N, C-alpha and C positions, 0 to 999 in steps of 0.2 A: 612475776617479778616487777615488771614496769609500773603497774599501778601502785605497787608498795612504795617504790622509789619517788614516784610523784607524790603520793601522800605524805613521805618523809620531808620532801623538798617544801611542800605547801607549809607545813607543821613549823619548819624553820623560818620561812618567810614571815609567818604570822608572829613567831617569836621575836624576830629581828624588827617588826614593825612595832611590838609592844615595848621592846628594849631600845628605843631610838636613843642615839648618843645626844648629849647636851649641847653639841654644836649645831644641830638642825633646829629651824624655827617651825614652830607649830602655832595655830590659831584656831579659833572657835569657829567651825564650819556652819553653826546654826545661823550665825549673822547673814551667810551668804545664801541662805536656802537651800544647803546641801550641795551647792555648786562651786567648783574650784574659783579662787579669788581672782584667778587670771582673767577669767571670762568677764569680769566687770571693767567699765572704763575709769581710768585712774585721772583723765583730764577732759575738759570739755574743749572742742575745737574752737578756734578764734572765728572761722567763717561761719556763715548760717547753713551751707551744704554740709551734711554728714558724708563722711568718707564711707564708702562701702566697706564693711567689716567683713573679710572673707572668713575668718574663724569664729563665726556665729555659735551661739550656745546650742549644744546638740538637743537639749529638751526644746528649744525654741523651734528648731528644725522641724523637729517630729510633730509638734503641734501645728505648725503652719503648712505642712505637706498635705497634698491631695493624692489620692490612689485610685487606681482602676478598680471596678468590681470583682470580686472573686471568681465569679465564672469567666470572666476575659482572661485574668491572671493564669486560671488553671490551664488554658488553652494555649498560652504563650510558649513558644520553644524555650526550653532551656538551654543556657550556655554551656561551654565544656568541651564538646567534642568539635566544633566548628566546622562541621561537615556540611555540605550545600544541602543535604536533605532536610536538615533542621530549620532552614531558614524559611521564615514565612509562617503563617498559621495552617500549617497541614494537620490532617487528623492522624494521631499517633498509630503506628502499625501494630505495636506490641500491645497485647490485650491488656496487662496488667497496668499500663501507662491511662488507660482511660476507665479503669474500674474504680469504684469506690470502696470504701473501707469494708462495707458489708459483702460485696461480692469477692473482695480478696481473700475472704474467710475460706473460700474453696481450697487454698493453699494449705490451709491448717488440717485438712482431712487426710488421713492416712489410707493408702492402698491397702485393704485387708488382704491377708492370706486367702488362697482358695479354701471353699468350702465343701463339705461332704454333699455328695450327690445321690440321695436315697433311691433315685429311680433306677441308676446305673448298677446300684450295689444289690438291689432286690431285697430279700430278707436276711442277708448276711449281717452279722454283727460289725459295725464299722470299726475301722483300724483305731487304736487309742491316739495314733497321732494325727489324726484328721480332725478338723474343726466342724463339729456338728452344729445343729441349730441350738441345742441346748448350752453348748460352750460360749456360743456367741450371746445368748441370753445372760448367762451368768456373768460374762465380761461387761456387758452393758449395764447389768445391776450393780457390780462393783465400782464402776466408773461413775455411776450416778451417786452412790454412796460417797465415794471420794470427793465429787464435786460439792455435794451437799456439806461434808464436814470442811472442806476447804472454806466454803462460804460462811459457815458458822465460825470458824476460826478468824475470817478477815473481820466479820461483824464484831468478835470478840475483842480484837485488836484495836478496831476503831473505837469501841465503847471506853476500852482503857484508855487510849490516846486523848479522848475528849474529857474523861475524868481527870486525867493527869493535867491537860490544859487548864481546866477548871481550878485545879488545886493551885497550879503555878501563877495563876492570875491573882490569887489572894496575896496580900503583902506579906512578905517574908521578915523575920527579925533581923534587924541591922546589927551587924557586928563591925567594929571599927578595923580590925586588920584583915588581910588577906591571908587565907590559908591554904596550905597544901592538902592533898588527899589523905595524908596519914594523920592530921589533926582533926578530921572530922568526928566529933563525938555521936553517939548513938543515943537515942531516946530509949525508953523502957521497952517499946514494941520492937526494938531491932531497927528501926528506919533511920538512915543516915540523914542528919539535918543539914539542909543545904543553907550556907551562909551567904546572905546578899552582898553584892559588891558596892562598897562605898568609896568615896574619895578618888583622888586622881592617881594616875600611874606613878607619877614622880614621888608619892608618899610611900610606895611599897619597897621593901627590901628585896635584895638580889633573889630573884626565884631559883630554885633548883631545876636546872634544865634537863630536859629528858634527852637520852643519847639516841641518835638515829642508828640503824644497824649498820650503816657505812661509814660512819663517823671515826675519825682518828682518836687516838688518846688525847683528852682535853689538855691544853697548854694555856699557859698564862696569856691574857689579852684577847683570847678568842671568846666568842658568844658562848656563854655556858662555862664560864670559868669559875663558877662557885662549885658547890659540892656535887660532885657528880652522881646522877641517879642510876638506877638499875636498867639496863637495857634489855632489850629482847635477846634471849639466848639463840645463838645461832649453832646449829647442828656441827658446823665446821670449826667452830671456836678453838683457841689454844687452850692451855691449861687455864682454868678459872681463875680470875684475880678479884680481889674485893671491889666492889662497886661495878665490875664489869658484867661478871657472870654471878647468877644467884647460886648460893650454896644451898644445900639440903641441911636440915636441921637434924638429921639422923646419922648415924654411923655410915660412912661410905659404903656402898655395895661394891662387889668385885668390878674392877674396871674404872672405877672413879677415883681421881686423886682428890684427896681430901682438901677443903677450901682453907684458906687462912683464918676466916672467922666464920663460926657457926651462926647459921640463920635462925631465927625465932620463928614462931607462928604468924603467918602473913597478916591476918587481920586483927591482931590483938588490938584492944583499944588504946593501950599505950605502949610504945617500944620497949623490949626489955634490955634496957642499958646498952645498946649498941650504937656504934659511931653512924652507920647508914643502915637502915632496914631494907632489907631485900625480901621481896616476895618468894614465896616458895614456887619451885618449878615442877613441871610435871616430868615424870621419869622417862628416859628415852630408851629405847632398845639398844642403842650403841653403847650405852653407859655401863653394861655388865658383861663381865667375862663369864662364858658358859660355866656352870658350876662344876662339871667333871672334867674341866680343862686347865692346864696351866698356861701361863702367859707365853711360854716358850715355844718355838717350833717342836713338835715332838718328833722323835726318832723311834726306829724299830727297837722294841723292848722297853719303850717308855710306859710312863703310867697310862696315858690315854692312848688306847690302840690305834694304829694307822698305818698306812702301806709305806715301809721305808721313806721317812724323811719328806713326806709330802704334807703340806699344811692342809688341815681338814677343809673341804669344799661344803658347799650347800648340798650337793648331790652326793650321796654316798657310792663308794666305788664296789661295794659288795656288802652282803649280809653274812652273819655268822651262824653257822650250824643250819644251814639249808639241807633240804632235802637232798638235793644234787650239789656237792661240793664245787666251788670254783677255785680257780688258782689263788685268787685274792683271799679267799677265806682261810687258806692255810697259815697265811701271814698275820691274819688278823685274830686268829685263835688264841693267840698269847696271853691277853689279860682281858677279862671280862668283868663287869661289876655285877653284884647280886641282882640289882633290878633287871639287867638284861638277861641274865640267866632265868630269872622267874618268869619273864615276859615270854621268852621262848618256850618254856615248859608248859605254861599256860596255853599257849597258842596250839601247841600239839594235841593237848588234852581236849581244847575245845573243837579241834579239827576232827579229832577221833569220834567225839560225840555226835557232831552234826554231820557226819557223812551220810550219803544216801543210803537207804537201807536196801538190801538185795532181795530178789524175788524169794529165796529160800528163807531168809529172816521173816519176811513178811507172811509167808505160809505158816511158818511156826507160832507167829503171834495171832493169827486171824484163824477162826474155824474155817474147814474146808468148804461148807457149803453157804450160800446166802451172799457171796461176794463175787464180784466180777472185775477183770482187769480193762480198764477203759483206756483207749487210745488218746493222746494229747489232741486238743482242737489243732487244726492246720494253721490257724493264724498265731499260735502260740509261741512267743519268743522268750526265753529264760532271760531274767535280768542279770546282766554282767557289767555292773558300774565298777570302777575302781575302788570305792568305798567298801564294797562287799568282799573285795578279794582278801585272801590272806597274806600276812607278811612274808610267808615262806616261798613265794614265787622267786626262783632263782634268777640271779643277774648274771649273765654269763661272763662278761668282762666289763671294764669301766665304760661308762656311757660317753657317746661320741662328744668330741670337742667341738669348739666353734668353728664354723665354716664360711667362708667369705661367699656371699650371696652373688648369684650372676647379676650383670649390670642390666638395668632395665633401659633399653634403647627407646622405649616409648615416651620417655619424659619430655615434658614441654618447658622450653626455656622462654626465649624471648620471640622468635619466629615460628609460626604454626608449621608442622610438618606437612610436606605435600602428601595429599592421600594417593593412594596406588591407582594405577591406570583404570580408567573406566569409571572411576568414582567420582562424584561431585564434590565440589570445595565444601570444607566443613568450616563452620563458624566456631569462634571459641568456645562457646556455651555447648557444643555439640560433642566436644571431646568426651565428656564424662560419660556419654552414652555410646558413642561410636568409636571411642579412643581404641578399642581393641583392634579394629580394623588397620591401624597403623603399625601394628607390630608386623614385622616380616616373618610371618610363619609359613612353612609348608603345610597346606592344607590337607595333604594326604596322610601326614603323621597324626592329625588330629583326631579324636574319637567322633564317632558318628554324630553325638549330641553337640559337640563343639563346632562341627561343620555346619550342623542346621542352624547353629546360633549366629555364626558368621554370616550365613546366606540370608537369614532374616535381616540382620543389621545392614547389610548391604542393600537389600530391596528396600527396606525403610528410608535409608539415606538417599537413596534415588527419589523415593516418592516425596521427601521433605525437601530437599535442596537441589534435586535435579533439573534437567532441560524438560520439556513438555514430552518429547519422544521418551527419554528415560524414564519419566514418571509414568507414561501410559504402559510401557513394557513392564514396569516393576509392579503396577497395580494389578495388571493381568496375571503375572506369575504368582503374586500373592494369593489371588482370588483362586487360581486354579490348583495351587498347591496347599490350600489352607489346611485340609485334613491330613495331609502329609506333614505337614510342619507341626500341627497339634495345636490345641488351644492356648496350652500352658505358656509354652515359648512365644507364641504369637503376642499374647496379652501381656506377659510379663515384659516385652520390649515396647509395645505402643502406648500402654497406660502411663509410665513414667514420663513418656515425651509429651503426653498432653498435659501432665501436671508440671511442666517446666515454667518457671516464672518468666522466663524470656520470650515464650511462644508468641508467634505473630498470628493475626487472623488467617492470612493464606495458608499458614502452617497446619493451624488447627482444623481448617477445612479439608485439607488433603488428608490428615491422618483419621478425622472422623468418616471420611469417605472409605478409607481402608478398613475400618472396623464394620461399615455398614455392608460392605462386599464380603468380608470374611464371615459375618454373622450368618449371611444366606447359606454359605458352604459348611459351617460347622454345626448348625443346627443343635441337636441336643447335646452335642460335647461342650456347649458354652455354659452349662449349667453350673459348675463348681466355681466361674468366674463372674457371675452375674453382679454380685455386690461390688467388685472390683470396677466393672464397667460403670455401674451406676454412679460409683463415686466420683468418677471423671466426667460423665455425661450430664448428670443432674444440674450442674452449675449452667450449662448451656440453657436450661429452661427459664433461667432469670436473666439471661443476657440481654443488654439494651439492644442489640443488633437482631432484627425480626428473623433474618434468614438463620442466623445461629439457633434461635429458639425452635424453627422448623426443623433444622437438622437434628436438634436434640430430641424433638418429638418423634421424629422417623426412626432414630436408633432404637429408643426405648420401645417403640412399638414393635419393630423387628425383634428386640430382644425378647419381649414377652411372649411373642408368637414362637419362637424358637425354644424357649427354656419352659413355658407353660405357667399357668397362674399359680399352682402351688409353690414353684421355686421363686417365683417374683415375690409372693407373699413371705415365704420364709427369709428371703434375702432382706427385705424392706421393713420386716415387722420390728426388728430392734431399735430401727431409727424413728419410729413413730413417736415414742416417748422419750427421744434423746434430750438431753439437758440444753444443747445448742439449738436456738431457735432457727438458725440457718439451715441446720440439718433437716429439721422438721418441716420447714416451708419447702425446700427442694424436693423431700420425699413425697409430701402432698402432690406436689405437681407432677411427679413421676407417677404416682397412683392413678392420677386423672388420667394420663396417657395411657397406662396398662387398661384401664376401664375402657375407654373408648376403642382400645385394640381387640380386648377379649370379649368385650359385652358387659354392660353394666349389671345384669343379673347374675352374672358369675360372681362378682364382687360384694354384692348386697349382704349376704350373711356375715362376711368379714368384716365389713363397714358398720353393721348393726353392733357386731361384738365390740369394734374399738370404740364406737361413740358411747357405749354404755359402760365403759371402763369404770371401775371403782377405785383402782390402785392409783392413778395418776391424772390430773387434769390435763397434763400435756398430750396424753394419748386421745382423749376426748376432743381436745382443740384440733389436733391434727386430722383426726377422723372427720369432723364436721368441715374441716378446711378442704379435705379430698372431695366432699360433695360439691363445695363451692367452685373448685376448679374444675371438676367434672362439668358442672353448668357452663362455666365460661368457656370451656374447651368445646363442647359438642353441641352447644346451642340448643335449637328446638328439638333434637334427638333425645333429650331428657323426658320428653312428653309421656312416653308409654311407662316410664318409671317413676313419674313425678310424684305420686301419692306416697309411694314407698319411701323415696329420699326424704321427703318431708316427714313422714312419721319416724324415721331413724334420727333426725336431728331435733325434732321439735322439743324434746325434754331440756335441751340446752339452754332454752331461753329463760329456765328458772334455776340454772346451775348456780352452786354457791360461788363460782369464780368468775370474776368480771370479764376476764379475755373470752372465756368460753361463751359467756352470753353474747358478747360482742361478734364473735365468728359465726356464731349461729345465726343472728340477725343479719349480717352480711351474706351468709349463704342463703338464706330464704331470699334475699334482695337478687341474688344471682340467679336462682331459680326461677323466680317471678320474671326476671328480664328474658331469660331464655324461652320461657313458655309463652310469653306475650303472643297474641292476645288471649291465649286459652289457659284453662287449668285453674280457674278460681275456685272450683270445688276442691281442689287437692289443699288449698291453703285454708280451709274453714277451721281446722283444728288449732291453727296459729294465731288466729286473729285476735281472740281474746288475751292471750298472755302479751302479745305485741301491744295490744291497746291499753293494758295495766301498765306494760314497761314504760310507754312514753310518758305517763303520767308520774311515775315514781323514780326514773333514772335521770341523771344529769350527765353531762360531759360527753366522752367518746361513746359510751354504752348507749346514750339517748340518740346520738347522730346515727349509730348503726340501726337502732330500731326505727328511726324515722326514715331511713333509706329503705328499708324493708317495707314499710306501709306505702311509701311513695311509689314503689314497683308493683305491689298488690293492687292498689286502688285503680289504676288503668285496665286491670282484667275485669272489674266488677261491671255489672249492669249499670245503666246511667242513674237510676234512682238511688242505688246503694252508694255508688261512686259520690254522687251529690251530698248525701248525708255525711259520709266518712270524710269528705273533703272539708266540709264545714266543722266538723269536730276536731279533725287535725289541725286546722288553720290557726286555731286559738293558740297552740303550742309553737307552731312555726312562726307566727308574728311574734311571740315572746322571744323566740330564738334569733329573730332578726338583729339583734342587737348583741349577739354573741361576739367576743372578740376573737374566738378560735377560727383559724382560717378553714380547717377541715369542716368544721360544724357550718361555716358560711356556704361552703360549696354543696353539701348536701342538702342545705335547707333550700338553695336555690334549684337544685334538681327536683326535689321533691314538689316545690311550688310549680315548675314547669310541668312535671307530671300531672298534678292535680289539676291544673288550669287547662290542659289539653283533654281532659276527659270530657266526655259527652254530655253528662249531666250538669257540668257547672255552667252558671248563667253569667253572662257579661256583666248585669247590673251588680250582682254580688261582688265581681272581681274589682268593679270600679270604686264600689263604696267602701269595701272593707279590706282589700288587699293592697290597691294601687298607693295611697297616701303613705302607709308606713313601708312599703317595699322601696318607693323612690327616696323617701328621707333616709333610709338605713343604708341602701346599696348604691345608690347613684351618687357617690362620693369619690373623690380624686383618688383614694387609697385603693380603691378596687382595680383601678386601671393599671397598677403598678405591677400585680401579680398576674401572669399570663393565663394560669389556669382560672382564676377568679374572673378575670377579663372575659375569657371565653365562655365560661358558664352564666355570667350575668347577661352577655349579648344574647345567648340562646333562649334563655329565660324570657328576657324582654320581648324577643321576636314572637315566642309563643303566646305570650300575655296580649301582644298586638293583633295576632290572629284572631284572638276572642273578642277584643274591644275596640278593634280598629285602629287606623294611622294616627288619627287626630289626637286621640286621648294620650298616646305614647309620644309623638312627636312634637305635640305642644308643650309637654312638660320637659323635654330636654333640649329643645332647639336653641334656647337662650346659651345652653352650654356649648354651643359650637363656638364662641366667642371667649371660652374659659382660657385663663393664661397657663394653664397645664397642658402641654401637648399631648402626651398619652391619653388624658381624659377626653380632650377633643377627638382624638382618633377613635376612641371607644364609641363616642356620641355618633360620629359619622358612620362608622361600621353598621351601628344598630339602624341608624335611620335609611343606610342603603339597602339592608336586608328587609326592613320593614316595607319600604316602598317597592322593592323588587317583588314581594310577595302580594301586597294589597293593592298596588297602585295608588295613584295621588288623587282620586276622584273625591275624596271626602275631605281635602285640604282646602281650606277657604282663603280669600284674597290676602288677608292679613298673614296668615300663617306661610302663605306662598312667599310673601315678601320676606319674612324673618328667616325662611329657609334658604332663599338664594342669598340673602346678605351674610348669613352665617357662613354657608358653604363657601363663598368667594373669600371671607375672611380666613376660614381654616386652611383653604388651598393656599392662600398668599404667605400664611404665617408658618407653615410647615418647615421644618429643619430636619427632621430625621430622615434615615434611609428608606424607611418602609412607607414608600410614596403611594403604592397601589391602592392603600385603603381610601386615600382622599380622593384619589383619580376615579375609583370605582364609585364611589358615593357621589361626586359631581356628576359622573356620567348617568348614573341611575336615577338621580333626581331630575336631571335635565331630560333624560328620555321619558320618563314617567309623566312630567308635566305637558310634554309635548308642545302644542302650539302656543300654550299659556306662558312659555318662557320667552317669546317674541319681544315683548319690551326690554328685557334684560341682555338679549345678545349683544347689542353694542358695547355695554359696559363689561360683559364677559371677553369679547374679543379685543377690547382695548387691554384688557389684563393679560390676554394671551400675547398680544404683540409686544407689550411693555417687558414680559417676562422672557420672550424670545431673544431680548436684546441684552439679558442679564448677564454679568460676567461668571455666574455660577454655571457649570455645565448641567448640574442636576435640574436646576429651574428651567433651563433651556429645554431639557429632556422633557420635564413633565408638561411644558405649555404645549409642546408639539404633540405628546401623547393625548392631551386634553382635546386637541383639534379632530383626532381621529375617533374621539369618543362621541362627540355632539356634531359631527358633520351631518348626519342623517336628520336630526332634529331642525339644523338650520336648513335643510332642503324642505322639510314640511312647514317651515315658517316664511318660505319664498325668499330666504337671504341669499339669492345667487351671486348678487354683486359683491356682497360681503365675503363669500366663498372665494370668489374670484380674486379678491383682493388678497385673501390670506394665502391663496395658491401662488401669488407672485412673491409675496413676502417669503414663503418657504423655499421657492425657486432661488431667491437670492442668497438663502442660508445652506445651499448644497455644497458649499465650500468648507463646511464645517469639519473641524480637525478631530473632534471626539468622536469615535465609532458609535458609541451608544446614542449620542445625540443626533447623528446623521441617520442611524436607523430609525429613530422615532420621527424624524423629518421626513424620511421616505415613506413611512407608514401613514403619515398624515396626508401626504401628498397621493397616495394611493385611495385613501379614503374620500378625498375631494374628487379625485378622477372617476371613481366608482359612482359618486352622487350625481355630479354635476355633468358628466357625459363628455365625449370626446370633442364634440363641436363648441361647446360653450366654454372649454377649458382654456383658463388663461394662466401662465403663459400657453401658446399654442403647442400642440403635440410635436410638431415639426422642429420646435425649438428645445422642447424638453427633452425628446428621446437622445439625440446627440450629447447631451449633458449628462445623461445616465450611463453612456457607454463606458467611460472611464472608471465610473464608480464600481462597475461589475469586477474589476480587478481587486477590490478590497477583500481581504481574507477574513473579515469580522464576520461571524455568522448572522448576527442580526441585521446587518448591511446588506450581506448577500442575501437573504431570505425576502427582505422588504423590497430591494431593489429587482430581484428576479420576478416577484409577484407584480410589480408595477409593470415591468418590460413585457410580461406575459398578458396582462390586461390590455395594454395598449396594442400588442400584436394580435389579440383577439378581437378588438371591438374598433381599433383605428389604424390598421396596418396601412391603410391607403394614403395617410397623412404623411408617410416616411418613405424616402426612395429605397429601392431594393438594395443598392450598394450598402446602406446603413444597416439593413437587416443582416447582410453578409458579414459585416464587421462583427455585428452582435453575435452570429452564429459562431465565429472563431472564439470570441470571449466566453460564450456559453460551454464550450468543450471543456475549459479549465474547470468550470464550475461542476463538472461530474465528478470531479475528484472530492467534493465537499465531504465532510464527516457526517453532517446532518442528513437524514433520510428527507426531511421535507424540501430541503433546498434542492437534492437531486431530483427529487419527483417534479417539483416546479420546473426545473430546467427541461426535463424530458418533455413535458407538457408544452412549454414554450417552443421547442423545436416543431411539435406538430402545428401550432399557430402559425410560426413564421413559413413553414413549409406551404400551408394552405394560402398564405398571403403571397408569396412570390414563385410558387411552384416547387415541386420535390426535387428537380434535377441538381440545382446547386446545393440545397441543403443535403442531399443524399451523397453527393460527392464528398462533401466535408466529412460525413459521418463514416462513410466507407473507409476512407483514409485513417480514420480514427481506430479502425479495428486492428491496425498494425502495431499499436502501442504495446507495451510490456504489462502495464499496470491492469489487473483482472478487473478491479471495480470500475474502471474507466471503460474497458470493453463491454461490460456487462450493461452499464447505462447506455452506451452507444447502441447495443442491439435493441434495447427497449425503445430508444429513440427511433430507430429505423422502423420499429413495428408499430410505433404511434404515427409516423410518417405515413406508413402504408395505410393504416386505417383512416387517417384524415384524408389523404389523396388518392384513394383506391388502390388496391394491392397491385394491380396490372402496371401501374407507374413505378413500382419499386421492384418487383420481382425479377425482370430480366437482368437488371443491374445487379442484383443481389445473386442470382444464379451464376452470372458471369463471373463475380468475384470469387464463387467458389473453386475456380480453376486455378487461382493463385497458389502455387505449392507452400504454403505457408501455414503450420499449424493453428496459430492464433486467428488468421484471417479465417480459415475454414471454420474452426469451432464459432468463430462470431456470426458467421453466415448461419450457420445450423441453429445457434441460439436465437437469432432475429427470426428464422421461419418458425421456431417454436413459439416466441412471443406473438409473432404475426398471426399464426392461426389460433392462437388462443384469443386474441383481440377480436378478429374479424368473423369467427364462429361461422355460421352458415354460410357466408360468403365464400369459404373456403372450398365449395363444391366444384366452382368454376376453375380452380387451380390446382386440384390434387393430382390430376393426371400429368400436369406440367413438371411437379417437383418430386414425382415417384422415382425417375431415374437417379436424382440427387440423392435421395434418401436410400435406394438400393446401394449406392455407392458407400455411403456413409455408415451404413449398417453392417456392411463387411469389412470395413477398415481395420487395420490393426490396432490403431489407437483406441483405448478404452473410452476416452472422453468423446470422441467422435460418435460411438455407438451409443454412449448415455445420452447425448444431446438429441441424436436422430429419434432415439426411443421416446424421449419427451415430446419431440415434434410429432411423433406419430400419434402419441396419446391425445395431443390438443387437437389434431386433424380428425382423428375418429369421433371424438365427443362432439366436433362441431359438425360433422356431416352425417351423424346418425340419422338413419331413416329417409335419406335424400338419395338413394339408388346408386352409391358408390362402393357397393360391397366387393366387387371384384377387385377394384384397386387395393381395398383394405386387406383382402384375404392374400393378395400378391404381397403386401408389406409384413403380413403377420408371419409368413414362411421365413422371411428375412430376421425378423425380431425373435422367433422361438428357439433358434440355437443358442441365443444368449441366456436362456435360464440358468445355465451352469456356471455362470461368471461368479467370482468369489467377491469381487469389491461390491461393499455395501452400497454404493451410491448406484453402480450400474444395475444392480439386482433390483434396487428400488425403481429406477426408471424403467427397466424391463417389465416388472410387475405391474407398474401402473399403465403402461401401453397395453399389457393383454387385458387389464380391466377396461379401458377404453374399447378395445375389440369386442370384449364381452357386451358392452352397451350397444355397440354399432353392429355387430354382426349376429348378436344372440348368444346365450349360453351354450347352446347346443352345438355350435361350430367349436368353441373352445373346449368343450367336453370331450369331443372326438380326438382332439390333440393331445388331451390329458390321457385318455383311457390307455394309451399305448405304454405309459410309464409308471402306472398306480403300483403295478404288481411286478415291477422289474426286480431281478435277482440281486441288484447291487443296492445297498441301503442308502447311500448318498443320493443315488439317482430317485429313488422311491420318495426320500424326504423333499426333494425339490417339487415333484409332480404333485404329492400330496399337500403341500403347501399352496400349490395354486389352486388345486381343487377345493381346498377349504375355503379360499376367498371366493371362489366361483358359487360354492354352495351359500355362502353369507350373502352375496349379492343378488344371486337369482334361483333361490331353492325351489320355487314353484316351476320355474321354466325347465329344470332339469328333469322333472318326472317324465316328461314325454320322450326325453332324450336318452333315458337308460336303456342299455341293450336288452332285447328279448331273450330271455332264457327258456329252454324247452322244460316242460313240466317232468318231474320224477314221479316214483310211484307214490312217495308220501308226500312230496311237496308240489304245490301248483303256483307257479310263477306268472302265468298269463294274466291279462287285465282286461277281461272282456268289455268293462264299461269304458276304459280308455279307447280300446278298439273302436268301439261304436261311435264315441265322439270324434275320432280321427276320420 
C-alpha cells in the first residue's frame, strides 16, 4: 500500500511542476550549466580580497575533494551505534563484515533436507517420502534448465531493449500539438505511433489529469479541475459514478448496479460518441450475486435451502441425503435443485461401481487355478487425500466457530526477556533460534522429542554464549549423549546457527568444535546429513583466516571417514556441475580433502569419469580443479599417483571450452610444483600440447599455459631445460609488454623458474633477458601493486644469483634517488637481498660510492611508516662492505646525529635503530672514538618521552656496549646503570626488553663497576618485571637475577626472591621459582638449598608450592650435580608426596622425575626406590595434571632404576578383578613396553612347562 501512495504522490508532484502557476518565475537553466542561478555571484566585491563563500557549488566541492583509498575506507569503523567497541581501527568480529561479495554467497545456499542412506536400508525399497540420489539429480537438472531458461529470457529482454533504444534514437515525426493516450492513431501493423513533444509547456491546453486512488472528488480551483479521467477501480468503492468508476459495456450481471453511461470498447481507434471514454475493467468476484440465491436473507422454507434464518456462510453446515442423516439435514431437505439431486444420484452410482471387490466376487470372476492371493507389501500405505474422498462423508453437526487463541507470552517488545536460571544471556539475533527456551513450560508435560529439543537448545546456547566452565560442561554433555540425542535433532539445531548472518569468529569456532566432537560419536549415523554439513562447512575452505580453513579441512576429513567414500561422492556429485561457480569451487576443495583423507586411489575412477564428462563443461572443469586442489593440499604425496592424475586431465588441454583449457594448465602447474624436483617422466604426454598451446593462445589461457611450462622446466635435466628455456623465452619476452597484471605476475614467476634452472647460462641471461626485463618491469608502476612488487624483487634476486651483484646493482643503483618513494623502497629491498645473498666482493669503487650515496639519500628522504626496508637495506650494505665503508662513516654518523635531533619521533627512532645495525662495522673500522661519542649522545637522549624512540635508543646503547666493552664505554658504566634503574619501571614492552637486556649485559660483564646497593635496588625493580606479558622479558629478567647473584652473592638476592613466593599472582610465583633455580645453578645449590628447605616450614600453601616448584626447576637445571643433594631433600619430598593437597603431590612428583633423570646411573637407587614407594599410590588420582606428573615420575624411575623394577610394581595389578584398577596398570605397562621393550624380556616371570606348551627359555638362562 505504502509504495502505491508514494508513487501517487510522485505523479502528483510532477504534474504540479508541469502545471506551474503563472505567478512563478522561470528561466532557462542551460545558461547556467544546469546549476541553480543562486549559486552565481551577482556582484563583484569592492576590495581585492574575496570573501569566503560558505555555500559553494556542490559540484565544485565534489571536484576539489580528496578521499582515502577504498582499502582504508573499508576498514574504517561505521558510525551509528556509538559504542566504545567500534572506536578505532579494530578488526570486525562478525564474519560477514569482513567477507567480500563472493564469500557472502554462502548465505544464498539452502540447507537441503536429509537424504536416503542406502547402507542402513540394505536392499529394502526406499520410502517414497525420502530423498534419494536420483531425486537430487532430477532437482539439479531442473534447476539447471530453469537457470538456462532465465538466462535466455534475460538475454532476449536485453536484445529487445537494445533494439528499442536504437529505434527511439531515430528521429520521430514532429506533431505540433500534445495529445493524450486516447488520440494515438495506429499504423497498419497495429503499432502505436509515438508523437514527438515540441513547443513550450505554456502552449499546451489544460491536460486531463489522472485521478489518484485517494483523491477527493475534483472541485473547481484544484489541480486537475479539467475533465476528470478514469481512476483505478477500488474494490471498496461505493456505487459507480460516471468518470470515477469504469462501467462495463455489457448488461450488468447479478450484483452490479448498472452505471449511468454504458462504456464502449476500451481500445477503439475513435471513441464512440461518449463524453468521457472509460476503459473496460476486469470483473471482480465480489460483483456477482450467486446464481442460485436471492439478495435477501433466506428463511426456513425459502427458495434457497438454509438452516432457519442463517445467512449462508462459506462453510456448509451439513450435506443433504447423506448415508447417515444429521439433524441439520432434516431442515435442509425441504427444497433441492435438479443439479444437486443429479449430483447425489451420480455419486451413489459411482460409489457403488467403484467399491472394492470381495473375495467371493473375485473367485466368481477368475478361474480357480493359476492365481494366488498376495499379501500387500509392509511399506504400502493407501492414498487417502481429501480430493479422493466422496462427498457423502457425513458431517455430524456445524463446524466449530472461531475461538480466541492463547496469548503468546514469549513475544518480544522493547526489552529482551531474561533467560531462565542457569542459561547465559541471549543476543537479540539468538531469539529466533533459542526463543522457545524463554517460554515457561513444564518440561514434564512435554513429549520426549520436545524435551530432547529443549535439552539440545540449552546445551548449544551454553556453548555459544556461556562462560568457559559452562561451555566445557555443555560440550562434554553434547559429546557423550550424541547418539542418544540423534543426528537429526543435533544437526537441525547446529547447522542453522552456522548459517546465521550475524555469526562471529569465536562463535563459529565453538560450533565447528561441537560438530567435530559429535562426528566422532555419531559415526555412520551421520550419512543422511552429509550434504547439510557440507553446505555449512565448505565455505570455511575458502575463508581468508588460515585457522578457519584448517578447521574446515579437519571436519570434512572426519566426515568422510565416518560416512565413507560412496556417501561423500553421492552427496557432492550433484554439486560438481552446479550452475553456480561458487558451489563448484567449494565442492572441488571439499573433494580434495576427501581424497587426502581416504586416499587418492579410491577417488581416481570417479575423477576419471567426471573429467571426461560429455554432458557439461562445468563437470569437466570441476573434476580438473579437484586434481589441482589435491596437488595444492597434499604436496609431494601426489608423486605415487602423478602419472594417473596427469593422464586423467591431459585431454583438457585441447578442450573446446576456454575455461577448461585454463584450469587444466593450472592443474598441471600445481602437480609439477607439488612433485618438484621429481616426476618429469609423468609430464611427457602433455609437453607437446602445452608447446602448441603457448604458440596459438592469447590472454588468460596463454598465462595458464606459460605457468604450467614454468613449473615443468625445473624438473627437466640441464640440457633439456636449457633448450626449452630458450624456446619459451621468445614468448616470455614478447609478453613482457603485456598490460594485464595477472600475465605480468605469471611471466615474472616463469622467468624466475627458468633462470634458476641448472642448464641456463649467465651470458645468455645478460644478453637476451636483462635489457628487456629492466626496460619493461623496472618501472614505477610495478612498485604500487604489492603482489607485483614482491614477485619482481624475487625474480630479480634469482637473476642476480646467476649473473652476479654488479650487473643488477649497476642497473638500479641510480633509482635509489628516484622521486617515487615506493619505487625507491623496491630498489632498496632488492639491493639488500642481493647483497645479503651474494656479498659485495664484485662491487667496484665507483659502484660503491653510488651505492652509499643512494642509500643515504633514500634513508633521509623516507616518509612512510614502512621504515624497516630502508634500515635493513642500509645495514645489509654497510655490513657487506665491511672495512671499505670506513671513509663514509663520518658522513653516516653526522647524518645520524642530525636526525637524532629531529622533531619527528619516527626520524629519531630510525636514527637510533641504524646505530644498532652498524655498530659491529664501526668496531671493524677501529672507529671506537666515534662510537664513544655516539654513546654520550645517546646517554643524553635517555630522557626521551616517546617509548618507541626510547626503546630504540636503549637498543643502540646495548649494541655499543656489546662491541666497545665495559672498560672503554663512555659514559662510564657506574654513571650509566643508575640512569637505567628508573627506566625499568616503564611498562612499554620494547623499553622493558631493551632495558633488561642492557642491565643483564652489564651485570654479566661489568658488575664490579657498580656498587652492591645499586644492584639490590635493581633486584626490587626486576620483581615487577616478572609480571610482564612478553615471555622474552620474563626470561631476560630471570637470567639477570642469576648474573646479579653471581656478582653480589646469593644471600640478599635469595631473600628478596623467597619473600616474593608469598604473592598471590601465580605467574609471578612461577617466575620467582625459576629465578631461584637459576641462582642455585649460578652460585652452586648448597648456597640456596638450606634457605629453600627452611622456607618449606612456613605453613602457607603458596610458599610450600613455590619451594617444591623451585626444587623441581633446580634439579632440572643442575642435572648430575643433584646426586650430592638427593638424600638431603628426600624427607621433604616424602612429606609433600603424602600431603592432602593435590598440587603438592603433583609438584613433588615433577621434582622426583627431574631428580631421577639427573642421577640415573650414579648409585642413588636406594633413595629413588624409597621415593617410588611414595609416588606409586598416586597412580589412581583422577586429576589429569596429577596423573600426568605421576606417570612422568614413573617414567623417570624407569630410566634410573631400570624397567624390571617398575615391572615388579606393575605385575600385581595387571590382572586385578576391578576394571578401573586394571586400566591404570595396563596404561603404565604400555608406556613401560614402549620405552624399554628389550629390557623387559629378562624380567618376565618364569612359568612352568605344561604338557603341550614349553615356556622355559634355555638360551636366556645360559646368558644370565
